[in-house]
N, CA, C and O of each residue as an XYZ file, in Angstrom:
252
protein
N       0.814     -1.190      0.000
C       0.000      0.000      0.000
C       0.861      1.258      0.000
O       0.492      2.263     -0.609
N       1.998      1.211      0.674
C       2.860      2.386      0.721
C       3.438      2.676     -0.655
O       3.568      3.840     -1.033
N       3.786      1.647     -1.408
C       4.308      1.860     -2.755
C       3.264      2.536     -3.624
O       3.605      3.360     -4.473
N       2.003      2.201     -3.427
C       0.935      2.844     -4.183
C       0.850      4.316     -3.825
O       0.648      5.154     -4.703
N       1.000      4.643     -2.558
C       0.954      6.045     -2.138
C       2.075      6.837     -2.795
O       1.869      7.975     -3.217
N       3.261      6.240     -2.884
C       4.376      6.948     -3.491
C       4.144      7.187     -4.974
O       4.577      8.204     -5.515
N       3.473      6.270     -5.627
C       3.195      6.439     -7.045
C       2.122      7.502     -7.249
O       2.236      8.334     -8.149
N       1.084      7.479     -6.421
C       0.000      8.441     -6.580
C       0.430      9.853     -6.221
O       0.108     10.799     -6.939
N       1.146     10.006     -5.130
C       1.564     11.324     -4.679
C       3.052     11.481     -4.942
O       3.882     11.179     -4.084
N       3.380     11.955     -6.135
C       4.750     11.950     -6.600
C       5.522     13.212     -6.225
O       6.753     13.191     -6.228
N       4.834     14.317     -5.901
C       5.508     15.579     -5.616
C       5.458     15.872     -4.124
O       4.384     15.893     -3.522
N       6.627     16.097     -3.533
C       6.748     16.437     -2.122
C       7.037     17.923     -1.985
O       7.808     18.484     -2.764
N       6.416     18.562     -0.992
C       6.695     19.962     -0.695
C       7.435     20.006      0.628
O       6.990     19.434      1.624
N       8.574     20.695      0.627
C       9.396     20.847      1.821
C       9.251     22.268      2.340
O       9.193     23.218      1.559
N       9.193     22.414      3.667
C       9.102     23.752      4.242
C      10.474     24.406      4.284
O      11.450     23.849      3.782
N      10.547     25.597      4.889
C      11.800     26.348      4.900
C      12.879     25.690      5.750
O      14.055     26.026      5.605
N      12.516     24.767      6.630
C      13.494     24.050      7.452
C      14.027     22.818      6.725
O      15.090     22.303      7.071
N      13.292     22.348      5.723
C      13.712     21.173      4.971
C      12.930     19.921      5.301
O      13.284     18.829      4.857
N      11.860     20.069      6.083
C      11.019     18.929      6.445
C       9.924     18.734      5.397
O       9.296     19.708      4.981
N       9.683     17.493      4.963
C       8.569     17.269      4.025
C       7.240     17.459      4.752
O       7.017     16.875      5.813
N       6.357     18.282      4.175
C       5.110     18.583      4.870
C       3.868     18.134      4.112
O       2.874     17.768      4.740
N       3.893     18.150      2.779
C       2.711     17.768      2.002
C       3.123     16.962      0.788
O       4.245     17.090      0.298
N       2.202     16.119      0.297
C       2.390     15.365     -0.947
C       1.275     15.736     -1.903
O       0.132     15.942     -1.496
N       1.621     15.821     -3.182
C       0.638     16.159     -4.204
C       0.774     15.210     -5.377
O       1.839     14.645     -5.625
N      -0.334     15.047     -6.096
C      -0.324     14.171     -7.265
C       0.290     14.846     -8.472
O       1.014     14.209     -9.237
N       0.012     16.129     -8.656
C       0.501     16.827     -9.843
C       1.400     17.983     -9.440
O       1.335     18.485     -8.318
N       2.234     18.391    -10.376
C       3.122     19.522    -10.136
C       2.314     20.808     -9.998
O       2.679     21.696     -9.229
N       1.216     20.904    -10.745
C       0.372     22.094    -10.674
C      -0.212     22.279     -9.270
O      -0.237     23.396     -8.755
N      -0.678     21.203     -8.654
C      -1.206     21.288     -7.292
C      -0.125     21.750     -6.320
O      -0.381     22.581     -5.449
N       1.072     21.214     -6.469
C       2.176     21.600     -5.590
C       2.563     23.057     -5.806
O       2.844     23.769     -4.841
N       2.582     23.512     -7.057
C       2.930     24.905     -7.333
C       1.880     25.861     -6.780
O       2.227     26.934     -6.286
N       0.617     25.495     -6.852
C      -0.443     26.341     -6.290
C      -0.313     26.421     -4.770
O      -0.584     27.471     -4.188
N       0.089     25.349     -4.130
C       0.269     25.349     -2.679
C       1.457     26.221     -2.276
O       1.400     26.912     -1.259
N       2.525     26.194     -3.060
C       3.760     26.903     -2.731
C       3.712     28.369     -3.176
O       4.607     29.143     -2.836
N       2.705     28.750     -3.912
C       2.635     30.071     -4.526
C       2.898     31.200     -3.534
O       3.669     32.107     -3.845
N       2.291     31.177     -2.365
C       2.457     32.250     -1.375
C       3.331     31.822     -0.201
O       3.266     32.416      0.875
N       4.132     30.812     -0.404
C       5.076     30.351      0.614
C       6.468     30.402     -0.010
O       6.894     29.435     -0.640
N       7.174     31.506      0.153
C       8.403     31.730     -0.626
C       9.554     30.776     -0.320
O      10.370     30.514     -1.204
N       9.646     30.256      0.879
C      10.798     29.419      1.234
C      10.533     27.927      1.079
O      11.395     27.113      1.407
N       9.368     27.560      0.591
C       9.049     26.154      0.384
C       9.560     25.725     -0.983
O       9.617     26.527     -1.915
N       9.929     24.457     -1.094
C      10.407     23.954     -2.384
C       9.715     22.639     -2.716
O       9.223     21.936     -1.833
N       9.688     22.322     -4.001
C       9.022     21.123     -4.510
C      10.075     20.155     -5.027
O      10.994     20.553     -5.742
N       9.942     18.894     -4.667
C      10.811     17.851     -5.210
C       9.945     16.720     -5.733
O       8.913     16.384     -5.152
N      10.379     16.143     -6.833
C       9.650     15.030     -7.438
C      10.301     13.725     -6.996
O      11.522     13.581     -7.048
N       9.482     12.788     -6.566
C      10.007     11.479     -6.192
C      10.461     10.735     -7.441
O       9.835     10.871     -8.493
N      11.531      9.956     -7.352
C      11.960      9.182     -8.526
C      10.930      8.105     -8.851
O      10.246      7.613     -7.954
N      10.815      7.739    -10.111
C       9.846      6.696    -10.467
C      10.254      5.351     -9.884
O      11.436      5.080     -9.671
N       9.267      4.528     -9.635
C       9.527      3.193     -9.105
C      10.255      2.363    -10.154
O       9.906      2.436    -11.332
N      11.254      1.578     -9.764
C      11.903      0.706    -10.750
C      10.929     -0.370    -11.217
O      10.161     -0.922    -10.429
N      10.978     -0.648    -12.495
C      10.073     -1.661    -13.041
C      10.587     -3.045    -12.666
O      11.779     -3.335    -12.761
N       9.666     -3.877    -12.244
C      10.018     -5.229    -11.824
C       9.918     -6.166    -13.024
O       8.906     -6.192    -13.724
N      10.970     -6.925    -13.246
C      10.986     -7.876    -14.343
C      10.210     -9.120    -13.914
O      10.602     -9.801    -12.966
N       9.123     -9.414    -14.601
C       8.286    -10.548    -14.205
C       8.985    -11.881    -14.437
O       8.637    -12.870    -13.792
N       9.943    -11.935    -15.322
C      10.644    -13.185    -15.585
C      11.599    -13.548    -14.451
O      11.972    -14.714    -14.315
N      11.996    -12.586    -13.646
C      12.825    -12.889    -12.482
C      12.021    -13.579    -11.385
O      12.600    -14.217    -10.505
N      10.709    -13.462    -11.425
C       9.867    -14.095    -10.414
C       9.692    -15.589    -10.664
O       9.343    -16.329     -9.744
N       9.927    -16.040    -11.886
C       9.782    -17.452    -12.227
C      11.056    -18.177    -11.812
O      12.144    -17.869    -12.299
N      10.911    -19.140    -10.910
C      12.097    -19.842    -10.411
C      12.232    -21.247    -10.994
O      13.349    -21.727    -11.188
N      11.133    -21.901    -11.270
C      11.177    -23.276    -11.787
C      10.939    -23.284    -13.289
O      10.272    -22.413    -13.848
N      11.505    -24.291    -13.911
C      11.262    -24.483    -15.341
C       9.873    -25.086    -15.533
O       9.400    -25.817    -14.663
N       9.219    -24.801    -16.636
C       7.913    -25.425    -16.882
C       8.044    -26.946    -16.996
O       9.088    -27.436    -17.426
N       7.018    -27.693    -16.624
C       7.119    -29.159    -16.591
C       6.974    -29.838    -17.946
O       6.711    -31.040    -17.963
N       7.118    -29.191    -19.035
C       6.971    -29.873    -20.331
C       8.269    -30.034    -21.048
O       8.304    -30.587    -22.147
């Protein structure tokens, strides 16, 4: 469930001290929040690495 949250809320807003305070889905939402807060900054979370489904297969097929 936490991985889903990170994917949905990709933009983090940090306050003037450097603490993450809010998460947003879009950059536009984050920019609107930061508009009147001059010392806040926006950072984008890195995308989740794609999982190779073939690495999950451990046994050979029985044929």
